[in-house]
C-alpha positions as CSV (number, residue, x, y, z in Angstrom):
1,M,152.4,58.7,99.0
2,N,149.3,58.4,96.8
3,T,146.8,61.1,97.9
4,K,143.3,61.0,96.1
5,F,141.7,64.4,95.4
6,A,138.1,64.3,94.3
7,L,137.2,67.4,92.2
8,P,135.8,70.2,92.6
9,M,136.9,70.6,96.1
10,V,136.9,73.1,99.2
11,V,137.6,76.5,98.5
12,A,141.4,76.9,98.6
13,G,142.1,81.1,99.1
14,S,139.6,82.4,96.3
15,V,137.9,85.5,95.8
16,L,134.4,86.3,94.6
17,L,132.7,89.4,93.1
18,A,130.0,89.6,90.8
19,G,128.1,92.9,89.8
20,C,127.7,95.4,86.8
21,F,129.8,98.1,86.7
22,D,128.7,100.3,84.5
23,G,125.4,101.2,86.0
24,S,123.1,99.8,83.4
25,D,120.4,97.0,84.5
26,S,119.1,96.5,81.2
27,A,122.7,95.4,79.2
28,P,123.7,91.5,78.8
29,G,126.3,90.7,81.5
30,T,129.5,88.4,80.9
31,D,131.4,86.3,83.1
32,V,135.0,87.2,83.5
33,R,137.5,85.4,85.6
34,I,140.5,87.1,86.9
35,V,143.5,84.1,87.8
36,H,146.8,85.6,89.6
37,A,149.4,83.1,88.3
38,S,152.3,85.3,88.5
39,S,154.7,83.9,91.2
40,D,156.5,86.6,91.6
41,A,154.1,89.3,91.4
42,P,152.4,91.1,94.6
43,A,148.8,90.8,95.4
44,V,147.2,92.9,93.4
45,N,144.1,95.0,92.7
46,V,141.6,94.6,89.5
47,R,140.2,97.4,87.7
48,V,137.5,97.5,85.2
49,N,136.9,100.6,83.6
50,G,139.0,102.3,85.7
51,D,136.9,101.3,89.0
52,I,138.3,98.8,91.3
53,V,136.1,95.9,91.7
54,V,138.7,93.7,93.5
55,S,141.4,94.2,96.1
56,G,144.2,92.5,97.5
57,A,143.7,89.4,95.5
58,D,147.1,87.1,96.2
59,Y,149.1,84.5,94.2
60,K,147.0,81.6,92.9
61,Q,143.7,83.5,93.6
62,A,140.7,84.2,91.2
63,A,137.9,86.5,91.0
64,V,134.7,86.0,89.0
65,L,133.3,88.9,87.5
66,K,130.0,90.1,86.0
67,P,130.3,93.3,83.8
68,D,128.1,94.5,81.1
69,A,128.9,93.1,77.2
70,G,130.4,95.1,75.3
71,V,134.0,97.0,75.0
72,A,136.1,96.8,78.6
73,S,139.5,97.9,80.1
74,I,140.9,95.3,82.5
75,A,144.1,96.6,84.4
76,V,145.9,94.8,87.1
77,D,147.7,97.1,89.5
78,G,150.5,95.3,92.4
79,L,150.5,97.0,95.5
80,L,153.5,98.3,96.6
81,P,155.2,98.8,100.3
82,G,153.8,101.8,101.9
83,G,150.3,101.6,100.1
84,G,151.1,102.5,96.4
85,T,150.9,100.4,93.4
86,A,151.9,99.8,89.9
87,T,150.0,98.8,87.1
88,V,151.2,95.3,85.9
89,I,148.6,94.9,83.2
90,D,146.9,97.0,81.6
91,A,144.2,95.4,78.9
92,D,142.6,97.8,77.2
93,G,139.5,97.5,74.3
94,V,138.7,94.0,75.2
95,S,135.6,92.9,73.4
96,L,133.3,91.0,76.0
97,R,130.3,89.0,74.8
98,S,127.6,88.1,76.7
99,D,127.5,84.3,75.4
100,T,131.2,83.6,76.3
101,K,133.0,83.6,79.4
102,Y,136.3,84.9,79.6
103,D,139.3,84.3,81.5
104,V,142.0,86.6,82.0
105,I,145.1,85.6,83.6
106,A,148.1,87.1,84.9
107,V,151.3,85.3,83.5
108,G,155.1,85.7,83.3
109,K,157.5,87.4,85.7
110,V,157.5,90.9,86.7
111,G,161.2,90.5,88.0
112,D,162.0,90.0,84.3
113,S,159.1,92.3,82.8
114,T,157.6,89.3,81.1
115,I,154.3,89.4,82.9
116,E,151.4,90.0,80.9
117,P,147.4,88.7,80.6
118,L,146.9,86.0,79.2
119,I,142.9,85.9,77.7
120,L,140.8,82.7,77.4
121,S,137.7,82.3,76.1
122,D,134.7,79.7,76.2
123,D,131.7,79.6,75.0
124,G,130.6,76.2,77.4
125,T,129.8,73.8,74.9
126,R,129.9,70.1,75.2
127,D,128.8,67.1,73.9
128,D,128.0,65.2,77.0
129,A,126.3,66.8,80.2
130,N,127.5,63.8,82.4
131,S,131.1,63.9,81.8
132,A,133.7,65.7,83.0
133,R,134.8,68.8,80.8
134,L,138.5,70.3,81.0
135,R,140.2,73.2,79.7
136,V,144.4,72.9,80.4
137,A,146.7,76.1,80.4
138,H,150.5,76.0,80.7
139,L,150.8,78.7,83.5
140,S,154.3,78.0,84.4
141,P,157.5,79.6,83.1
142,G,159.3,77.5,85.8
143,A,158.5,74.6,84.2
144,E,159.4,75.9,80.4
145,T,162.8,76.3,82.3
146,A,163.4,73.2,84.2
147,A,161.6,71.2,81.3
148,G,163.8,72.8,78.4
149,G,160.9,73.7,76.3
150,P,157.6,72.0,75.8
151,V,155.9,69.3,78.2
152,D,153.9,66.0,77.7
153,V,150.8,65.6,79.6
154,Y,149.3,62.2,80.2
155,L,146.0,62.0,81.7
156,T,145.8,57.9,82.6
157,A,143.5,55.6,84.9
158,F,145.5,55.9,88.2
159,G,148.4,53.5,88.2
160,D,148.5,52.5,84.4
161,P,151.8,52.9,82.8
162,L,152.7,55.8,81.0
163,P,151.6,55.3,77.4
164,A,153.5,55.6,74.3
165,E,151.8,58.9,73.2
166,A,151.0,61.6,75.6
167,T,147.3,62.8,75.8
168,F,148.8,66.6,74.3
169,S,151.6,68.5,74.6
170,F,152.0,72.3,75.3
171,S,154.3,75.0,75.9
172,F,154.2,78.2,78.1
173,K,151.1,80.4,77.8
174,E,149.5,77.5,75.4
175,S,146.0,75.9,76.3
176,V,144.2,72.7,75.4
177,G,140.5,72.0,75.2
178,P,137.9,71.7,76.2
179,L,138.4,68.0,76.7
180,E,135.6,65.4,77.7
181,V,136.3,62.4,79.3
182,P,134.0,59.9,80.8
183,A,133.3,60.9,84.9
184,A,135.6,58.7,87.0
185,D,136.9,58.7,90.2
186,N,140.8,57.0,89.5
187,Y,142.4,59.5,87.6
188,Q,146.1,60.4,87.3
189,I,148.0,63.3,85.4
190,R,151.3,63.1,85.2
191,V,154.0,65.7,83.3
192,T,157.4,65.2,81.2
193,P,159.6,67.4,79.8
194,A,158.7,66.9,75.9
195,G,160.0,63.5,74.1
196,S,161.1,61.8,77.7
197,D,159.3,59.6,80.2
198,A,161.2,61.1,83.1
199,V,158.0,62.7,85.3
200,V,158.5,65.8,87.0
201,Y,154.7,66.0,88.3
202,D,152.5,63.5,89.5
203,S,148.9,64.2,90.6
204,G,148.3,61.0,92.8
205,E,144.8,59.7,92.1
206,I,142.4,62.0,91.2
207,A,138.6,62.1,90.6
208,L,136.8,63.7,87.9
209,P,133.0,63.8,88.7
210,A,130.0,63.7,86.2
211,G,129.2,67.2,84.8
212,A,132.3,69.4,86.2
213,D,133.8,72.2,84.2
214,L,137.0,73.0,84.7
215,L,139.8,75.3,84.0
216,V,143.5,73.1,85.2
217,G,146.3,75.6,85.5
218,A,149.8,74.7,85.7
219,V,151.6,77.4,87.9
220,D,154.7,77.5,89.4
221,N,155.5,75.5,92.3
222,T,156.4,77.9,95.5
223,V,155.8,75.5,98.2
224,Y,158.1,72.4,99.3
225,G,158.9,69.9,97.0
226,N,161.1,69.3,94.0
227,A,158.0,69.3,91.6
228,P,158.4,72.5,89.3
229,V,154.9,72.9,89.1
230,S,151.4,72.5,91.1
231,L,148.2,72.2,89.6
232,L,145.5,74.9,90.0
233,V,142.0,73.6,89.9
234,L,139.3,76.2,88.9
235,N,135.7,75.6,89.6
236,G,134.3,78.7,89.1
237,A,135.6,80.9,91.4
238,Q,137.0,78.2,93.6
239,V,140.4,77.5,93.5
240,T,141.8,73.9,94.3
241,E,145.5,73.2,94.5
242,I,146.9,69.8,93.8
243,L,151.0,69.3,94.8
244,D,153.0,66.3,93.5
245,A,151.7,63.3,95.1
246,G,155.2,62.5,96.7
247,T,155.0,66.1,98.0
248,G,156.5,66.1,101.8
249,A,157.2,68.9,104.2
250,G,160.3,70.6,105.7
251,I,160.9,71.7,109.2
252,R,164.0,73.6,110.5
253,A,165.0,74.5,114.2
254,V,166.4,77.2,116.3
255,H,167.2,76.7,120.0
256,N,166.7,79.9,121.5
257,S,166.3,78.9,125.0
258,S,169.2,80.6,126.9
259,A,171.0,79.6,129.8
260,P,171.1,77.7,131.9
261,T,169.8,75.5,129.1
262,P,172.6,73.3,127.9
263,N,173.3,72.4,124.8
264,V,170.4,69.8,123.2
265,D,170.0,66.7,120.7
266,I,166.8,66.6,118.6
267,Y,165.1,63.6,117.9
268,L,162.8,62.9,114.6
269,N,160.2,60.1,114.7
270,E,162.4,58.1,117.4
271,E,162.6,57.2,121.1
272,P,165.5,59.7,122.8
273,D,167.7,56.5,123.5
274,G,168.5,56.4,119.9
275,S,170.8,58.3,117.0
276,P,169.6,62.0,117.3
277,A,168.8,63.6,114.0
278,A,171.1,66.5,115.4
279,S,173.5,66.6,118.3
280,N,175.2,69.0,120.6
281,V,172.8,72.3,119.2
282,A,174.4,75.1,121.1
283,F,172.0,78.2,121.9
284,G,171.5,80.7,118.9
285,E,172.3,77.9,116.5
286,T,169.9,76.1,114.0
287,V,169.3,73.1,112.6
288,P,170.3,72.9,109.7
289,G,173.2,75.0,110.6
290,A,173.1,76.8,107.1
291,P,169.4,78.4,107.7
292,T,168.6,79.7,104.1
293,T,165.8,79.8,102.5
294,G,166.4,76.8,100.8
295,S,167.6,74.6,103.7
296,Y,165.0,72.1,105.6
297,V,164.9,68.9,106.9
298,A,162.9,66.8,104.7
299,L,160.3,64.9,106.6
300,N,156.9,63.1,105.3
301,A,153.5,64.7,105.3
302,G,151.4,63.4,108.3
303,E,152.4,63.1,112.1
304,N,156.3,63.8,112.9
305,R,157.4,63.4,116.3
306,V,159.9,65.6,117.6
307,V,161.8,65.3,120.8
308,V,164.7,67.4,122.1
309,T,166.9,66.6,125.3
310,A,169.7,68.1,127.0
311,T,172.8,66.7,125.4
312,G,174.5,63.9,127.8
313,V,171.7,63.9,130.2
314,T,169.7,60.9,130.2
315,G,165.9,61.5,131.1
316,S,166.1,65.1,130.2
317,T,163.4,65.3,127.6
318,A,162.7,69.0,127.5
319,I,160.1,69.2,124.4
320,D,158.1,66.1,123.2
321,A,155.7,67.2,120.6
322,T,154.1,65.9,117.3
323,L,153.8,68.2,114.1
324,D,151.2,67.5,112.0
325,L,152.3,68.3,108.3
326,A,150.5,68.6,105.4
327,G,152.5,68.0,102.4
328,G,154.1,71.3,100.7
329,D,154.3,72.6,104.8
330,L,157.6,74.8,105.5
331,K,157.7,75.0,109.3
332,T,160.2,76.7,111.8
333,V,160.4,75.3,115.1
334,I,161.7,77.1,117.8
335,A,162.5,75.8,121.3
336,A,162.2,78.4,123.8
337,G,161.6,79.7,127.5
338,V,163.8,78.3,130.6
339,L,164.6,74.7,131.1
340,A,163.8,74.8,134.6
341,D,160.2,75.6,133.8
342,G,159.6,73.7,130.6
343,L,160.5,74.7,127.3
344,D,157.9,76.3,125.0
345,T,157.5,75.1,121.4
346,L,157.0,77.9,119.0
347,V,156.0,76.7,115.4
348,F,155.6,79.1,112.5
349,D,154.4,78.6,108.7
350,D,157.4,79.9,106.5
351,N,156.3,81.4,103.3
352,N,159.4,81.6,100.9
353,R,157.2,82.8,97.6
354,R,159.6,85.7,96.5
355,V,157.8,88.6,95.5
356,A,160.2,91.2,92.7
357,T,158.6,94.2,94.0
358,E,159.6,93.8,97.9
359,A,161.4,92.5,100.7
360,K,159.7,90.3,102.9
361,L,160.9,90.7,106.4
362,R,159.6,88.6,109.6
363,V,160.3,89.4,113.1
364,I,159.7,86.6,115.6
365,H,159.6,87.5,119.4
366,G,161.4,84.2,121.1
367,A,163.0,85.9,124.0
368,V,160.7,85.2,127.3
369,E,163.3,87.4,129.3
370,A,161.5,90.2,127.3
371,P,157.8,89.5,127.7
372,T,156.5,92.6,125.4
373,V,158.6,94.9,123.2
374,D,158.5,97.4,120.8
375,V,160.0,96.7,117.7
376,F,161.4,99.7,115.5
377,L,162.2,99.6,111.5
378,V,164.5,102.8,110.6
379,P,165.9,102.9,107.4
380,T,169.6,103.6,107.8
381,D,169.8,106.6,105.4
382,A,167.1,108.4,107.9
383,G,169.1,108.4,110.6
384,G,169.0,104.6,111.6
385,T,172.9,104.3,112.9
386,G,171.9,106.7,115.7
387,S,169.1,105.7,118.5
388,T,167.6,109.2,119.3
389,L,165.2,108.9,116.1
390,I,163.2,106.2,117.8
391,G,161.1,108.7,119.9
392,N,160.4,110.2,116.4
393,S,159.2,107.1,115.1
394,M,156.0,104.8,114.8
395,P,157.1,101.3,115.9
396,A,156.7,98.5,113.4
397,L,155.4,96.3,116.0
398,D,153.9,97.8,119.1
399,D,153.5,95.9,122.1
400,F,155.2,92.5,120.6
401,T,154.8,89.6,123.2
402,F,157.0,86.5,123.4
403,G,156.0,84.0,121.0
404,E,154.4,86.1,118.3
405,S,155.3,86.9,114.6
406,S,155.1,89.8,112.8
407,G,154.1,87.5,109.6
408,Y,155.7,88.4,106.6
409,V,155.6,92.2,105.8
410,G,156.4,93.8,103.0
411,V,159.1,96.3,103.0
412,A,160.7,98.5,100.3
413,A,164.2,97.5,99.2
414,G,167.0,99.6,101.1
415,D,169.1,99.4,104.3
416,Y,167.6,99.5,107.8
417,V,168.4,99.3,111.2
418,V,166.1,97.1,113.7
419,F,165.6,98.5,117.4
420,I,164.2,96.3,120.0
421,T,163.1,98.5,123.0
422,S,161.2,98.0,126.0
423,E,157.1,98.5,125.4
424,D,157.5,101.8,126.2
425,G,160.2,102.7,123.5
426,A,162.1,104.2,126.7
427,T,164.8,101.2,127.0
428,E,167.0,100.2,124.0
429,L,167.2,96.5,124.1
430,Y,169.0,95.9,121.1
431,K,170.1,97.5,117.9
432,S,171.1,95.8,114.7
433,P,174.0,96.8,112.4
434,S,172.8,98.1,109.0
435,L,170.7,95.3,107.2
436,S,170.4,95.4,103.5
437,L,167.0,94.4,102.1
438,E,166.9,93.4,98.6
439,A,163.2,93.2,96.4
440,G,162.6,89.5,96.1
441,G,164.3,88.6,99.2
442,V,162.7,87.0,102.2
443,Y,164.2,87.9,105.7
444,T,163.7,86.3,109.2
445,A,165.0,87.4,112.3
446,V,164.1,85.5,116.0
447,A,164.8,87.9,118.8
448,R,166.4,86.2,121.9
449,L,168.8,87.0,124.9
450,N,172.4,88.4,124.2
451,E,174.8,86.1,126.4
452,S,177.5,88.6,125.6
453,Q,175.7,91.7,127.7
454,D,176.5,94.3,125.6
455,S,172.7,94.5,124.9
456,V,169.7,92.7,126.6
457,A,168.7,91.2,123.6
458,T,169.9,89.9,120.0
459,V,168.5,87.8,117.1
460,T,169.3,84.8,115.5
461,L,168.8,85.6,111.6
462,L,167.7,83.3,108.8
463,D,166.6,83.1,105.2
464,D,168.6,85.5,103.1
465,F,170.5,87.2,105.9
466,I,172.8,84.3,105.4
467,P,174.6,83.5,102.1
468,E,173.9,80.6,100.8
469,P,176.5,78.0,100.9
470,Q,179.2,77.8,98.2
């Protein structure tokens, strides 16, 4: 798959903030860009001289600040479950000049205590106003691990073979540039382990326009695909992400339609008279059968047809849907409802980026038999093993309706019991066993009818609830 990009592009999750922070109107200003490039860090607040100037910036986002010139302290505070914060970067006594631009980049990992600020400075000089000016930074500890050390970077015309010499080589936390290259619309960036011709990242065809002044950062890839990195292209506070050109998409399916729905067959991109991609899938089962965070069916980006039929029943199409998938997409597709009424296709975006300071918990309401419910999350050591505390707790999800997702909620690591009740909290529909949620874990629970009838509802568990196959 060849995808052509023109840079700069649309804003992709950027934060823009400008202003002076010491109240002085006469002091010369500076230009400081903050970049969140730590793949396992939570969303952060940024403080300059003690004042919060950016709130809730997440991974791959950037903010441009305009503090006064002089000596400043810049701190980054990770947002913790429950509203607390933890300072993950504290750069005190940073000297800021009015004639220099600065990039303060959070790099490394929280989980292994290697997160730190990488501070780059740039005076903006260039030889040709019509060239494309690039600075390139290696911000991916994952790529360092995958490559076994430094990487070679090749900037060539699109489609050219790899030359004998790389454009440059660098290691994690190193930067190169500025490089000025002629403006053109047919460049290609490829990355290999140092000394190897095995390409581990390929940008496809990209355009570098005249006058462009860009910071390009290689960061850990946290979406679908095998490439260890993606490229963040920063133009001021605008952020564009370029995935590997071969990046497809991943989907998984959950059979959540209760009796009398029979077992089903699932067809991908073919008529339902051929060979199904999965056959005889029973109520409560998933495809793939081990629904861990890394378990998906690979598809190409673009339109993909999904057909669900009753197993062994001719002309029994229950779902015929087209999914428009972008490169890097991860989707959970749920067949829900009652067959006689026509099944509902519920599609949810998955985000499997692990955050070292919290567990990420998502609950999906897929039980049409209970249109509106409340969901409680009670710590086990606070009495969650009993149901009497429900009356003293606020629901984590209030008036939660069929087809809704909670989204990913950051939860402190610990043991919890999940209760599902009627919307007034009076009737207990489901109580889970004690569930252990670990920091850095990703967890999904899909509510469905309990056929055993010891309770009205139960859940299908996905992601880190399921052990990785051995």
